[in-house]
C-alpha positions in Angstrom: 104.8 99.0 111.9 102.9 96.7 109.6 105.1 94.2 107.7 104.4 93.9 104.0 105.1 90.9 101.9 105.2 91.5 98.0 105.0 88.8 95.6 105.7 90.4 92.4 105.1 88.4 89.2 106.1 90.1 85.8 104.5 88.1 83.2 105.7 87.5 79.7 109.3 88.1 80.5 110.6 84.5 80.2 111.4 82.0 82.8 113.7 84.3 85.1 112.5 87.2 86.8 115.5 88.2 88.8 116.4 91.2 86.8 113.1 92.6 87.5 113.1 91.8 91.2 116.5 93.1 91.6 115.0 96.4 90.1 112.1 96.3 92.7 114.5 95.8 95.4 116.8 98.6 94.5 113.7 100.8 93.9 112.4 100.1 97.5 115.8 100.7 99.0 115.9 104.1 97.0 112.8 105.2 98.9 114.3 104.3 102.3 112.7 100.7 102.9 114.9 97.9 104.1 113.7 95.0 101.9 114.2 91.5 102.9 114.4 89.2 99.9 113.1 85.7 100.2 112.9 83.0 97.6 109.4 84.1 96.5 108.5 87.4 98.3 110.0 90.7 99.3 109.3 91.8 102.8 109.4 95.3 103.9 108.2 97.2 106.9 106.0 100.4 106.5 105.0 103.2 108.9 101.5 103.3 107.7 99.1 101.0 105.7 98.3 104.0 103.4 102.0 103.3 101.9 101.2 100.0 100.6 99.0 101.2 97.5 101.7 103.8 96.8 104.3 101.0 96.8 102.6 98.8 94.6 101.9 101.5 91.9 105.4 102.6 92.3 106.6 99.0 91.5 104.1 98.5 88.7 105.0 101.8 87.0 108.8 100.8 87.2 108.2 97.4 85.6 106.1 98.8 82.9 108.8 101.4 82.2 111.2 98.4 81.7 108.8 96.7 79.1 106.8 94.4 81.2 103.3 94.4 79.8 101.4 92.4 82.6 102.3 92.2 86.3 100.4 90.3 89.1 101.3 91.4 92.7 100.3 89.5 95.6 100.4 91.5 98.9 100.2 90.2 102.5 100.1 92.5 105.5 100.7 91.8 109.1 99.4 94.7 111.0 99.7 94.0 114.7 98.2 96.3 117.0 98.8 94.7 120.6 102.3 95.3 120.8 105.2 97.1 119.0 105.7 95.1 115.9 109.6 94.2 115.5 111.5 94.5 112.4 111.2 91.5 109.8 115.0 90.5 110.6 114.1 90.5 114.3 111.2 88.2 113.9 113.5 85.8 111.8 116.1 85.9 114.6 113.4 84.8 117.2 112.4 81.9 115.0 115.9 80.8 114.5 116.6 80.9 118.3 113.5 78.8 119.0 114.4 76.2 116.2 117.8 75.9 117.7 116.0 75.1 121.1 113.6 72.7 119.6 116.4 70.9 117.7 118.2 70.4 121.1 115.1 68.9 122.5 114.3 66.6 119.7 118.2 65.6 119.7 117.8 64.7 123.3 114.6 63.0 122.9 115.8 61.0 120.1 119.1 60.1 121.8 116.9 58.8 124.8 115.0 56.4 122.7 117.9 54.9 120.6 
C-alpha cells in the first residue's frame, strides 16, 4: 500500500499553522486513516493511488471552510511494488533499530581509537 506524505501550507494565516494542521489530522482520522505527524509533513498509508487526489481535495475544502484563502500542498508518494509495503510506524521502527546498531558500532570504533 502506498505511503503518502502531505505537506500542507495554509498561506495568509500568520506564523502558526498548528490549528490548521490539527484539523487536517483530525479529518484524516475521521476518514479512517492513521496519520503520523512529523515536524513538517503528515504521513498516511492509502489503499490505492486514486485516493490521493480525493484526499488533497478534501483537505483543501476543509481549510477553505476555515477561512484559508490560499493553500500550497506538496505530495510525495512512496509506491513500492516489489514487496508488501509496511506501515509508516514499522518503517520508523526499522530505522531506529538500525540506528542503535550503528551507534554501537561507532561507539566501539571510537573507543578503540581513543
